N, CA and C atoms as a LAMMPS dump frame, in Angstrom:
ITEM: TIMESTEP
0
ITEM: NUMBER OF ATOMS
345
ITEM: BOX BOUNDS ff ff ff
-5.0000000000000000e+02 5.0000000000000000e+02
-5.0000000000000000e+02 5.0000000000000000e+02
-5.0000000000000000e+02 5.0000000000000000e+02
ITEM: ATOMS id mol type element x y z
1 1 1 N 313.905 -245.657 278.345
2 1 2 C 315.161 -246.436 278.302
3 1 3 C 316.343 -245.527 277.788
4 2 1 N 317.397 -245.465 278.601
5 2 2 C 318.656 -244.724 278.211
6 2 3 C 319.219 -244.88 276.737
7 3 1 N 319.186 -246.114 276.585
8 3 2 C 319.741 -246.906 275.274
9 3 3 C 319.093 -246.19 274
10 4 1 N 317.454 -245.615 274.21
11 4 2 C 317.33 -245.216 273.061
12 4 3 C 317.051 -243.64 272.99
13 5 1 N 317.456 -242.95 273.975
14 5 2 C 317.345 -241.401 273.982
15 5 3 C 318.267 -241.116 273.148
16 6 1 N 317.799 -239.899 272.498
17 6 2 C 318.621 -239.082 271.256
18 6 3 C 318.211 -237.772 271.568
19 7 1 N 319.311 -236.738 271.749
20 7 2 C 319.205 -235.504 271.496
21 7 3 C 319.425 -234.93 270.191
22 8 1 N 318.743 -233.984 269.599
23 8 2 C 318.882 -233.603 268.119
24 8 3 C 318.628 -232.175 268.596
25 9 1 N 320.085 -231.389 267.47
26 9 2 C 320.046 -229.972 267.798
27 9 3 C 319.896 -229.674 266.273
28 10 1 N 318.924 -228.78 265.868
29 10 2 C 319.148 -228.259 264.574
30 10 3 C 319.445 -226.577 264.223
31 11 1 N 320.559 -226.181 263.683
32 11 2 C 320.31 -224.819 263.257
33 11 3 C 320.461 -224.722 261.515
34 12 1 N 319.81 -223.59 261.015
35 12 2 C 319.747 -223.213 259.663
36 12 3 C 318.338 -223.508 259.52
37 13 1 N 318.198 -222.866 258.737
38 13 2 C 316.555 -223.352 258.239
39 13 3 C 315.803 -222.339 259.209
40 14 1 N 314.257 -222.889 259.324
41 14 2 C 313.41 -222.354 259.985
42 14 3 C 312.815 -223.356 260.763
43 15 1 N 311.564 -222.883 261.531
44 15 2 C 310.836 -224.075 262.343
45 15 3 C 310.281 -225.216 261.44
46 16 1 N 310.135 -224.578 260.319
47 16 2 C 309.196 -225.671 259.324
48 16 3 C 310.014 -226.892 259.114
49 17 1 N 311.671 -226.141 258.818
50 17 2 C 312.673 -227.286 258.448
51 17 3 C 312.689 -228.347 259.696
52 18 1 N 312.839 -227.42 260.933
53 18 2 C 313.278 -228.342 262.15
54 18 3 C 311.959 -229.122 262.322
55 19 1 N 310.65 -228.933 262.069
56 19 2 C 309.717 -229.892 262.451
57 19 3 C 309.971 -230.943 261.035
58 20 1 N 310.493 -230.658 259.993
59 20 2 C 310.34 -231.761 259.093
60 20 3 C 311.534 -232.715 259.485
61 21 1 N 312.436 -232.345 260.136
62 21 2 C 313.636 -233.324 260.34
63 21 3 C 313.063 -234.039 261.291
64 22 1 N 312.419 -233.499 262.582
65 22 2 C 312.023 -234.156 263.764
66 22 3 C 311.016 -234.934 263.057
67 23 1 N 310.015 -234.956 262.145
68 23 2 C 308.724 -235.936 261.685
69 23 3 C 309.751 -237.091 261.232
70 24 1 N 310.706 -236.882 260.14
71 24 2 C 311.568 -237.627 259.944
72 24 3 C 311.716 -239.012 260.763
73 25 1 N 312.285 -238.359 262.208
74 25 2 C 312.924 -239.285 262.991
75 25 3 C 311.84 -239.896 264.016
76 26 1 N 310.407 -239.326 263.943
77 26 2 C 309.624 -239.957 264.753
78 26 3 C 308.986 -241.552 264.339
79 27 1 N 309.205 -241.999 263.313
80 27 2 C 309.022 -243.567 263.166
81 27 3 C 310.078 -244.385 263.481
82 28 1 N 311.244 -243.521 263.874
83 28 2 C 312.358 -244.423 264.412
84 28 3 C 312.376 -244.642 265.985
85 29 1 N 312.289 -243.286 266.503
86 29 2 C 312.082 -242.999 267.87
87 29 3 C 311.123 -242.714 268.668
88 30 1 N 309.826 -242.375 267.837
89 30 2 C 308.754 -242.089 268.756
90 30 3 C 308.518 -240.624 268.984
91 31 1 N 307.443 -240.146 269.474
92 31 2 C 307.718 -239.002 269.573
93 31 3 C 308.495 -238.158 270.36
94 32 1 N 308.86 -236.665 269.913
95 32 2 C 309.899 -236.272 270.729
96 32 3 C 309.297 -235.371 271.854
97 33 1 N 310.032 -234.683 272.856
98 33 2 C 309.516 -234.283 274.048
99 33 3 C 308.731 -233.23 273.666
100 34 1 N 308.788 -232.608 272.72
101 34 2 C 308.068 -231.519 271.826
102 34 3 C 308.659 -230.93 270.67
103 35 1 N 308.024 -230.579 269.839
104 35 2 C 307.955 -230.233 268.504
105 35 3 C 308.588 -228.592 268.235
106 36 1 N 309.827 -228.594 267.45
107 36 2 C 310.002 -226.988 267.503
108 36 3 C 308.763 -226.311 266.697
109 37 1 N 308.713 -224.95 267.63
110 37 2 C 307.674 -224.233 267.211
111 37 3 C 308.043 -222.808 267.249
112 38 1 N 309.119 -222.516 267.971
113 38 2 C 309.38 -220.916 267.909
114 38 3 C 309.8 -220.259 266.487
115 39 1 N 309.2 -219.606 265.726
116 39 2 C 309.545 -219.242 264.255
117 39 3 C 310.744 -218.346 264.723
118 40 1 N 310.966 -217.663 265.697
119 40 2 C 312.046 -216.685 265.716
120 40 3 C 313.56 -217.249 266.298
121 41 1 N 313.496 -218.722 266.816
122 41 2 C 314.476 -219.439 267.147
123 41 3 C 315.635 -219.562 266.035
124 42 1 N 317.048 -219.373 266.346
125 42 2 C 318.002 -219.82 265.337
126 42 3 C 318.471 -221.02 265.386
127 43 1 N 317.949 -221.796 266.691
128 43 2 C 318.718 -223.053 267.233
129 43 3 C 317.454 -223.757 267.648
130 44 1 N 316.962 -225.173 267.209
131 44 2 C 315.884 -225.756 267.78
132 44 3 C 316.595 -227.185 268.246
133 45 1 N 315.78 -227.717 269.372
134 45 2 C 316.46 -228.95 270.121
135 45 3 C 315.341 -230.082 270.036
136 46 1 N 315.343 -231.066 270.207
137 46 2 C 314.471 -232.005 270.462
138 46 3 C 314.917 -233.28 271.127
139 47 1 N 314.331 -233.797 271.842
140 47 2 C 314.619 -234.866 272.866
141 47 3 C 314.059 -236.191 272.548
142 48 1 N 314.421 -237.327 272.226
143 48 2 C 313.563 -238.57 271.94
144 48 3 C 313.668 -239.322 272.868
145 49 1 N 312.665 -239.813 273.832
146 49 2 C 312.921 -241.036 274.763
147 49 3 C 312.147 -242.063 274.421
148 50 1 N 311.325 -242.004 273.561
149 50 2 C 310.51 -243.583 273.244
150 50 3 C 311.366 -244.294 272.595
151 51 1 N 310.73 -245.752 272.23
152 51 2 C 311.075 -246.797 271.972
153 51 3 C 310.989 -246.878 270.347
154 52 1 N 309.871 -246.101 269.735
155 52 2 C 310.023 -246.281 268.206
156 52 3 C 309.929 -247.456 267.81
157 53 1 N 310.393 -247.397 266.55
158 53 2 C 310.344 -248.709 265.813
159 53 3 C 312.276 -249.356 265.777
160 54 1 N 312.163 -250.413 266.403
161 54 2 C 313.514 -251.14 266.697
162 54 3 C 314.468 -251.313 265.434
163 55 1 N 314.006 -251.181 264.183
164 55 2 C 314.947 -251.319 263.074
165 55 3 C 314.965 -249.938 262.207
166 56 1 N 315.677 -249.946 261.139
167 56 2 C 315.619 -248.658 260.23
168 56 3 C 314.529 -248.787 259.148
169 57 1 N 314.352 -250.35 258.733
170 57 2 C 313.589 -250.206 257.989
171 57 3 C 311.932 -249.871 258.402
172 58 1 N 311.522 -249.259 257.148
173 58 2 C 310.315 -248.356 257.28
174 58 3 C 310.278 -247.247 258.404
175 59 1 N 311.313 -246.825 259.07
176 59 2 C 311.374 -245.777 260.141
177 59 3 C 311.489 -244.639 259.617
178 60 1 N 310.608 -243.901 260.054
179 60 2 C 310.694 -242.199 259.516
180 60 3 C 311.11 -242.278 258.121
181 61 1 N 311.375 -241.081 257.811
182 61 2 C 311.705 -240.889 256.39
183 61 3 C 310.736 -240.591 255.601
184 62 1 N 309.829 -241.095 255.534
185 62 2 C 308.431 -241.312 254.387
186 62 3 C 307.601 -239.992 254.591
187 63 1 N 307.657 -239.157 253.481
188 63 2 C 306.74 -238.038 253.559
189 63 3 C 307.318 -236.943 254.632
190 64 1 N 308.417 -236.816 254.935
191 64 2 C 308.928 -235.758 255.911
192 64 3 C 308.857 -234.446 255.298
193 65 1 N 308.811 -234.234 254.296
194 65 2 C 308.667 -232.888 253.728
195 65 3 C 310.051 -232.476 253.188
196 66 1 N 310.019 -231.262 252.355
197 66 2 C 311.099 -230.831 251.76
198 66 3 C 311.818 -229.611 252.58
199 67 1 N 313.09 -229.406 252.661
200 67 2 C 313.86 -228.177 253.394
201 67 3 C 313.729 -226.946 252.593
202 68 1 N 313.818 -225.723 253.301
203 68 2 C 313.779 -224.738 252.431
204 68 3 C 315.334 -224.061 252.441
205 69 1 N 316.205 -224.884 253.26
206 69 2 C 317.159 -224.176 253.36
207 69 3 C 318.29 -225.115 254.013
208 70 1 N 319.667 -225.299 253.989
209 70 2 C 320.321 -226.218 254.494
210 70 3 C 320.104 -226.174 256.205
211 71 1 N 320.386 -227.345 256.849
212 71 2 C 320.068 -227.601 258.161
213 71 3 C 321.069 -228.263 258.651
214 72 1 N 321.825 -227.926 259.636
215 72 2 C 322.92 -228.58 260.366
216 72 3 C 322.202 -229.128 261.659
217 73 1 N 322.247 -230.686 261.48
218 73 2 C 321.906 -231.469 262.498
219 73 3 C 323.071 -232.142 263.505
220 74 1 N 322.849 -232.055 264.601
221 74 2 C 323.744 -232.473 265.611
222 74 3 C 322.974 -233.725 266.17
223 75 1 N 323.198 -235.001 266.208
224 75 2 C 322.689 -235.958 266.944
225 75 3 C 323.683 -236.788 267.981
226 76 1 N 322.871 -236.423 269.328
227 76 2 C 323.92 -237.151 270.202
228 76 3 C 323.175 -238.154 271.059
229 77 1 N 323.722 -239.338 271.531
230 77 2 C 323.316 -240.351 272.291
231 77 3 C 323.907 -241.561 272.167
232 78 1 N 323.425 -242.756 272.156
233 78 2 C 323.922 -244.031 272.48
234 78 3 C 324.428 -244.132 270.884
235 79 1 N 325.702 -245.02 270.796
236 79 2 C 326.172 -245.352 269.317
237 79 3 C 324.961 -246.114 268.639
238 80 1 N 324.487 -246.757 268.977
239 80 2 C 323.113 -247.283 268.193
240 80 3 C 322.25 -246.321 267.89
241 81 1 N 321.756 -245.359 268.856
242 81 2 C 320.741 -244.381 268.479
243 81 3 C 321.258 -243.391 267.692
244 82 1 N 322.592 -242.818 267.486
245 82 2 C 323.284 -242.13 266.429
246 82 3 C 323.531 -242.566 265.131
247 83 1 N 323.571 -243.813 265.395
248 83 2 C 323.546 -244.774 263.844
249 83 3 C 322.479 -244.733 263.361
250 84 1 N 320.988 -244.89 264.177
251 84 2 C 319.783 -245.141 263.536
252 84 3 C 319.32 -243.609 263.153
253 85 1 N 319.622 -242.887 263.702
254 85 2 C 319.24 -241.357 263.722
255 85 3 C 319.945 -240.993 262.201
256 86 1 N 320.987 -241.508 262.077
257 86 2 C 322.005 -240.816 260.743
258 86 3 C 321.207 -241.61 259.847
259 87 1 N 320.878 -243.161 259.816
260 87 2 C 320.625 -243.595 258.722
261 87 3 C 319.009 -243.337 258.168
262 88 1 N 318.348 -242.71 259.193
263 88 2 C 316.93 -242.407 259.114
264 88 3 C 317.04 -240.96 258.261
265 89 1 N 317.956 -240.107 258.767
266 89 2 C 318.101 -238.988 257.989
267 89 3 C 318.522 -238.804 256.773
268 90 1 N 319.812 -239.856 256.597
269 90 2 C 320.188 -239.714 255.142
270 90 3 C 319.266 -240.762 254.088
271 91 1 N 318.421 -241.149 254.491
272 91 2 C 317.302 -241.776 253.559
273 91 3 C 316.397 -240.887 253.186
274 92 1 N 316.187 -240.002 254.533
275 92 2 C 315.1 -238.996 254.173
276 92 3 C 315.281 -237.694 253.632
277 93 1 N 316.658 -237.341 253.61
278 93 2 C 317.178 -235.944 252.924
279 93 3 C 318.419 -236.207 252.076
280 94 1 N 318.7 -235.177 251.522
281 94 2 C 320.226 -235.389 250.935
282 94 3 C 320.984 -234.568 252.111
283 95 1 N 322.035 -235.727 252.382
284 95 2 C 322.759 -235.416 253.453
285 95 3 C 324.462 -235.467 253.423
286 96 1 N 325.083 -234.612 254.215
287 96 2 C 326.418 -234.749 254.048
288 96 3 C 327.139 -234.925 255.447
289 97 1 N 327.525 -236.309 255.815
290 97 2 C 328.372 -236.581 257.047
291 97 3 C 329.389 -235.501 257.344
292 98 1 N 329.268 -234.713 258.286
293 98 2 C 330.247 -233.745 258.713
294 98 3 C 331.289 -233.964 259.935
295 99 1 N 330.942 -235.231 260.184
296 99 2 C 332.208 -235.951 261.479
297 99 3 C 331.293 -236.356 262.617
298 100 1 N 332.013 -237.098 263.46
299 100 2 C 331.499 -237.913 264.744
300 100 3 C 332.443 -237.456 265.507
301 101 1 N 331.828 -237.761 266.867
302 101 2 C 332.953 -237.757 268.205
303 101 3 C 332.524 -239.027 269.061
304 102 1 N 333.131 -239.693 269.578
305 102 2 C 332.922 -240.921 270.511
306 102 3 C 333.377 -240.414 271.815
307 103 1 N 332.402 -240.827 272.887
308 103 2 C 332.816 -240.805 274.01
309 103 3 C 332.556 -242.32 274.874
310 104 1 N 332.808 -242.307 275.947
311 104 2 C 332.856 -243.805 276.669
312 104 3 C 331.557 -244.522 276.36
313 105 1 N 330.55 -243.564 276.354
314 105 2 C 329.051 -244.194 276.411
315 105 3 C 328.22 -243.607 275.259
316 106 1 N 328.74 -242.627 274.92
317 106 2 C 327.783 -241.679 273.991
318 106 3 C 328.482 -241.238 272.715
319 107 1 N 327.797 -240.799 271.796
320 107 2 C 328.373 -240.599 270.57
321 107 3 C 327.468 -239.252 269.982
322 108 1 N 328.293 -238.554 269.408
323 108 2 C 327.546 -237.52 268.387
324 108 3 C 328.181 -237.308 266.989
325 109 1 N 327.116 -237.15 266.625
326 109 2 C 327.466 -236.924 265.176
327 109 3 C 326.9 -235.823 264.208
328 110 1 N 327.244 -234.902 263.464
329 110 2 C 326.985 -233.708 262.583
330 110 3 C 326.731 -234.061 261.24
331 111 1 N 325.498 -233.633 260.828
332 111 2 C 325.071 -233.811 259.495
333 111 3 C 324.759 -232.647 259.082
334 112 1 N 324.952 -232.242 257.426
335 112 2 C 324.292 -231.329 257.149
336 112 3 C 323.249 -231.631 255.963
337 113 1 N 321.961 -231.276 256.453
338 113 2 C 320.892 -231.658 255.269
339 113 3 C 320.61 -230.881 254.199
340 114 1 N 320.407 -230.839 252.879
341 114 2 C 320.075 -229.948 252.173
342 114 3 C 318.903 -230.198 251.422
343 115 1 N 318.386 -228.952 250.835
344 115 2 C 317.078 -228.748 250.374
345 115 3 C 317.33 -229.609 249.024
């Protein structure tokens, strides 16, 4: 369902940090297309197409791990998916909202997650 599709782009930190962020979102959005694995990559991407949990209560964030370095996360999708992702990441990590951009049917938000 396109209303639940979310694309997440992560930069900074390493593959372990990217996996921690993806794990935090799995409870809310289900499993991603693939888990970041390339240890040499400087940018990681994951796409969530699943239904996951419909609310934010209890979704993701629990036991997601700690970050070794600051990670910039850009989430893009429907306004509802972006809101749910932002809420989930803010609960799971120390986060700073670095702004949002809205289109006709999609929204993009950038967060800085800190260790």
